[in-house]
C-alpha positions, 0 to 999 in steps of 0.5 A, a space after each residue: 157708465 160708458 165705453 171709452 177707447 184707449 190704446 186700442 182697448 175699449 173699456 167701461 168705467 164704473 164709478 162708485 161713491 163707495 170706492 174711496 181710493 183704489 181703482 180696479 181693472 177687470 176683464 170678463 167674458 160678459 162685459 169685456 174690460 171694466 174699470 171701477 173707480 172712485 166717483 170723482 176720478 178724472 177720465 184722463 187719469 183712468 185712461 193713463 192707467 189703462 194705457 200703463 196696464 195695456 200689456 196686462 190687459 191684452 194678455 188677459 183678453 188673449 187668454 179669455 179668447 183662447 178659452 172661448 175657442 177651446 173645445 171640450 174634448 171627449 176621449 171617445 171613438 169618433 172624436 176629431 183630432 186636428 193635425 197639420 190643418 187636417 182633421 184626423 179621427 180617434 178610434 178606441 178599441 179595448 183589446 184583451 191584452 196587458 199592454 195598450 198601444 196606438 198607431 196611425 193609419 191614413 187619417 185615423 188614430 187607432 188607440 187600443 186599450 187593455 182596460 174596458 173601464 170607460 173613465 180609464 179608457 179616456 185618460 189613457 186615450 188622452 195620454 196616447 194622443 198627446 204622445 202622438 202629437 209630441 212625437 210628430 211635432 218633434 220630427 216635423 219641427 226638427 226637419 223644418 228647422 234644419 231646412 230653414 236654418 240652412 236657407 237662413 245660414 243660422 244654427 240653433 244650439 238646441 231644439 226643445 219641444 215644450 208645453 207653453 200656455 201663452 206662446 208658440 215658440 221662443 229663442 233664448 240668448 243661447 240660441 236654444 229654440 223652444 216650440 209649443 208642441 200644439 203648433 202641430 195642429 196648425 197647417 204646415 204654412 203656419 208651422 213654417 212661419 213659426 220656425 222662420 220667426 224663431 230662427 230669425 231671433 238668432 240674428 236679431 234678438 228683438 222685434 225691430 225692423 231689422 228682425 222683420 227684414 230677416 223674416 221677410 228675406 226667408 218668407 216674403 208672405 210672412 205677414 199673411 202667415 203671421 196674421 193667420 197664426 194669430 187667429 189660430 187656436 189650438 184645441 185643448 187637450 
């Protein structure tokens, strides 16, 4: 067994006489990418298979990396909440009332809850914080989209704020733009890059050189922002 490089994917080969025909590709935190194959399977055949499945493997690696960067959150006072690249603080206060509420003051998110039960408080706090994020994301993304749309002379049909596990945004063939609300945790420079990227798809539906020229014309430093967005990981809610 040794490390092999193929299509920018480093993997290990584990051969076994017990495995007769099938080849399995596994992705794990501990060992990375592992290919389990019958004893006499040629290297070139395995490399070709890894190349063929490279898209699937990359997605698995991205999900694994995302989980490694995720933070287990306790919905209690003092918890940090990333917002536009800054750290806000969660403050929970049980109040003798029937209606819970939240408000933002400076860099503190105050959540006032009627329940004194800790477990119920955490669930309610999570609900209110996500509501705050979604509301803020809608307002800021609509504003930034309008700004850059005028600059780029394009017109999206509809702007939708969604929960998307594996992408920050998308633009469909009808020019509807969908944004992942978690982008609101990133610095505004990365939010703007996402907006320009999706608006550019109104002119160019693929990622051809023509598409990147549209992006560059609106945002000359897009490569720096693009690289930063690839390294950014929204915290798990």
